[in-house]
N, C-alpha and C positions, 0 to 999 in steps of 0.2 A: 044713286042712279038706278034707272030701270035696266032691263036687258038690252035696251037700245044703246047704240054707241054714243059716247060723249063727243061733242063737237068742239074741236080744239083750234085755237089760233096761236100762232107763234109770231111775236113782234120782234123784229131784228133777226130774221131768218137767214140772213146772208153772212153772219159771223160764225165763228167756230162753235159756240154753244148752240146757235140755231141749227147748224148742220148736225150736231150731235143729237139734239132733240129729234130731228127728222130721222136719223138712223135708228134711234130707239123706238120712236112712235110708229114707224112703218111696220114694225113687227109686233105691235101691241094689239091684241085682239079686241079691245073694248073702246077704241077711239077712232074718230074720223077727223082728219086734218081739213079744216074748211077755209082757213085764211092764213096767208103768209105775207108778212110785210118786210120791206127793205127799201127805205125811201130813195136812196141813190140808185138803186137797181130796179125800182118799180117799173113794171111793164115787161120785164124779162121773165123767161121761164126759169124755174129752179135749176134745170139742167144746164142753163147757160152759166150759172154761178158755181154749181157743184155737179159736174158731169156724172158722178157716181149714181145720181138719182134719176138719170134719164130713163131707165126702164119702168119707172113708177108713175102712176097718174097722180099728179099733185096740182093744187091751185097755182096760178101764176102769182108773181110777186106784185104787191100793191102797196100803196101808202097806208099809214095808220088811219087817215081820215076816210078811207074807202071801206073799212071793215064794217060789216053789218053786225053790230054787237048783239042784237037780240037773237041772232042765229048762232051764238057761241055759248058754250057751257063753261069752258075754262080757258084762260089765257096764260101763256108763258111769256113773260117779258124778258127778252135778252137784249135790252137796250143799254147804251152807255150810262154810267153813273151820272146822276143829276138831271137826266131827261125823263125819268120814269114817273116821278111824283105826280105831275099834272096829268100825264097820260092815264094813269090808274085812277086818279080822282075822276076824270071824265068818263072812264069806263063804268065806274060804279054809279055815277049820276045818270048815265044813259041806260044801263042794263044792270040793275041792282042784283040780279040773280047770278051774275057771272062770278066764278071763282078765279083767283089770280095767284100764280106762283111767279114771284119776281126774282130774277137771277142777278139783278144789279145790287149795289150796296145801299140803295135808297131807303130801305125800310128795316135794315138789320139792327140799328141802334135804338134802344128804348128811350134813352135820355136825349131830350131836345138839344141841350147844350153840347153834348158830345158830338152830335152830327155836325153842328155848325163849326165846332172847334176843329174837327178832323177834315171836313170837306170844304170849309171856307165860305159857306153861304147858308142862310136860314133854310130850314126845311119848309117846303111849300104845301105839305099836306099833313100837318101835325096830328090831326085826329086819326088819320089812317096809320101813321107811324105808331101811335099808341095801340092801335087795334092789331097790328101785324104780329104774327107768331113766328119766332125764329125757328127755321126749318131743319134743325138737327133731329132727324126722326128718332134716333135711339134715345134722346133725352126728352123730347116734347111730343111724343106720339099722340097722346090723348088730346092735347090742345090743338094739334094740327088737324085732327079729324073734324073738329068743330069750327075751324077757321074758314074765312073766305079770302084772306090775304096772307100768304106765306112768304116770308123773307128768306129766300134760299141763301145759306151761308157761303162765305168765301172758301176757296180751295185750300189755302194755307190754314185757315181757321178750322175747317172741318178736320183736317189731318191732325191738328194739334189738340183740338177739343175732345175728340173721341177717346184718346188715352188719358188725358190729364184730368178732365172733370170728374170721372168716377173716383180717381185717386184722391182728389181734394175732398170730395163728399165723404169718402170713407176715412178721412184723417190719416191716410197712409203716407203722405208726403208733407213736407213743410212748404206751404204755398208761396212763401216769400222768396223761395229759392228755385225758380223755374227759368231755365234757359233753353230757348228753341232755336236751333240752327236748321234752316229749311232751304231746300233747293226746288226749283220749278223748271219744267220744260218751257219752251218758247211760246207754246200756244196759250200759256197763262197770261200773256200780254195782249191777247186779242189778234184780230186779223188785219188791222190797219197797217198801211205801209209806213214803217219807221226806220230811219237809218240805223239805229242801234240794234235792230232786229234782223238786219241783212245777214245772209249766211256767213259772209266774210267777217262780220263783226262778232258773231256768236260762236262759230265753230272753233274747236281746239283751244277753248279757254272757258273760264267761268269768272263771275264777279258778283260781289254783294251790291245791293241797291236798296234804296229806302232805309238806309242804316239809321237806326234810332228814331225813325218817324214813319214807318210804313203804316198805311191806313188800316190794315188788318189788325193792328195792335188794338184798335178800339173794340173790335169784337172779342179778342182774347181778354182784354180788361173786363169787359162786360160779363162774359160767361164764367171766367175764373172767379171774379169777385162775387157773383151770384152764388156760385158753389161754396165759396168760403164764408159768405156772410160778412165780408169786410172788403175794403178796397185793396186790390192787387194790381201790380204793374209788372208783368213778366218781361224778361228780355227776349226779343225776337229779331232775328236777322234773316231776311230772304236773300237767295242767290239765284242767278240765272245760269243754267247749265245747258250744254248743247245737246238736248234731246227734244223730241217733238212734244211729248206729253208726259205728265207724271209730277207728283209732289213727293219729296222724300225728306222727312223731318227727323232729325236726331235731337232728342230732348233730354237734358241733363237735370236730374232731380235729386233732392236730399230727402231721405225717407224719415218717417217718424221713428221714435225710439223703439227698438226691437222689431221693426218691420222688415227691413232688408229687401233685397231683390225678390226673394221668395214670396214675401208678403205682398209686394207690388204686383207680381205676376198673378198671385191667387185672386186679388181683388179684380183685376181685369178679366181673367179667365171666367170668374163667376159672373161678372156683370154682363159679359157678352156671350155667355154660354148658349143662349137661344136666339141670338141675333143672326139673321141670314146674311148680312153684308159686312160683318166685322169678324175677322179671324185672328185670334190671339195664338201665336206660335208657342211651342214648348219653350220653357225657360232656357235662355242662352242662345236660341236660334235667332238669326237676323234676317228680316225680309229684304227683298230686292224690289225695285220699282217695276221690273218686268213681271212680277207676280200678279200685278193688278191691271196691266195695260189693256184698255178696252173694256174693262169690267166695272161693276159698281161696288167692288170689294174694297175694304180697308184691311191691310195686314199690319199687325202690331207685334213687335218683338221686345222682350225685356232681357237685359244683360246686366250682370253684376259689374260694378265699377271696382277699382282697386280698394277704395275705402269702404268699409262695411255700411256706412250710412249714406252712400251714394249709389244711384242706379241710372242706367242709360236706357231710355225707351225710344225705340225707332218705329215710326209710323209712316206708311206710304199709301197713297191713293192715286188714281188717275184724275188729274185736275179737270178734265172735261166730262168725266162720268160722275163718280162719287163726289168730286169737288165742284160739280156744276149740274150738267144736264141729267145725269143718272139720278142724283139726289132729288132733282126737281120732279122727275117722273115718279120717284118713290113718294114724294109729298103729294103729287097728283093722285096716286092710287089711294092714299089715305083719305084725302078730301072727298073723292068720288065714291068711296066705299068699296073699292076693288081690293083684291089680295095684294099685299104690299110688294110682293116680288114680281108681279105681273109685268112682262115686257123687259125684265132686268136680269134674266137668268144667264146672260152671256158669261162664259168663262174667259179668263184673260187670254189674249192673243200671244202665243209664244211658240217659236222664237219670233 
């Protein structure tokens, strides 16, 4: 990009990821928000949906069909899964110059059969699915810089992939023995009104869901198998906990011969030594979800288990930031040639 500001559109701006994109982009010095869509709320002002944005001058909410694509440089798609494929295909046909960061799951899986198997219907833009780059910046930074379509990863998967993939690649763990026990705040389920997400249904309790078949397993299978060079099927169980935002993953691993917790910690500390948004804590220290709330950070802790060949790795992110909108802005910065940390320097909100 030149010194002029990039013109940004957010599709699905009335959801939690859309509002988080607005929060981050309003303080980004190199972008201008030119279009915001929200089909059911089209015609309303953003402040009618999110009053916190009332002091800021923002475009009104419109339908996707009303967007002037030729006046847009980059699009964030924060639309429901299954609805994005044809929208993005149309964007590229109408305005081939546009870059897209998609926050849905529609372009995350490289294998055609895997998408249909996990999501229950054929993919409607297979040529774009093959073109899309999986947007874990710390693993695919060079590919992302050259891409026009970024598949922003899921929140659970980002939180697990960051610690596990470097360990698989380094041969520090036995990849057939990966168990991920993960918890999510309620915003991970989106903003739609659902009975099981009512305050009285969620507060003072927790429960597992998607047991044995959560769709984020497909991303874990894909990325762990790629790192190992063979097919892997890790165990993954998500839980809903009564907090607004955050992902907290406790990961049980079996180390390679002679590696131990010290070796696992050394691999992660070395791998992320220069990364601005991943912090590996000293060996034995355990992160808390509050360490990352509102920030684009991931905190990783490594703890010895009782058995010398077992290790516990704990990883936490904010599901709306590093797990969604913050990582999307990080991807945008790379695609547009901006400094990667621009607009993402927020420190966690505590208490």
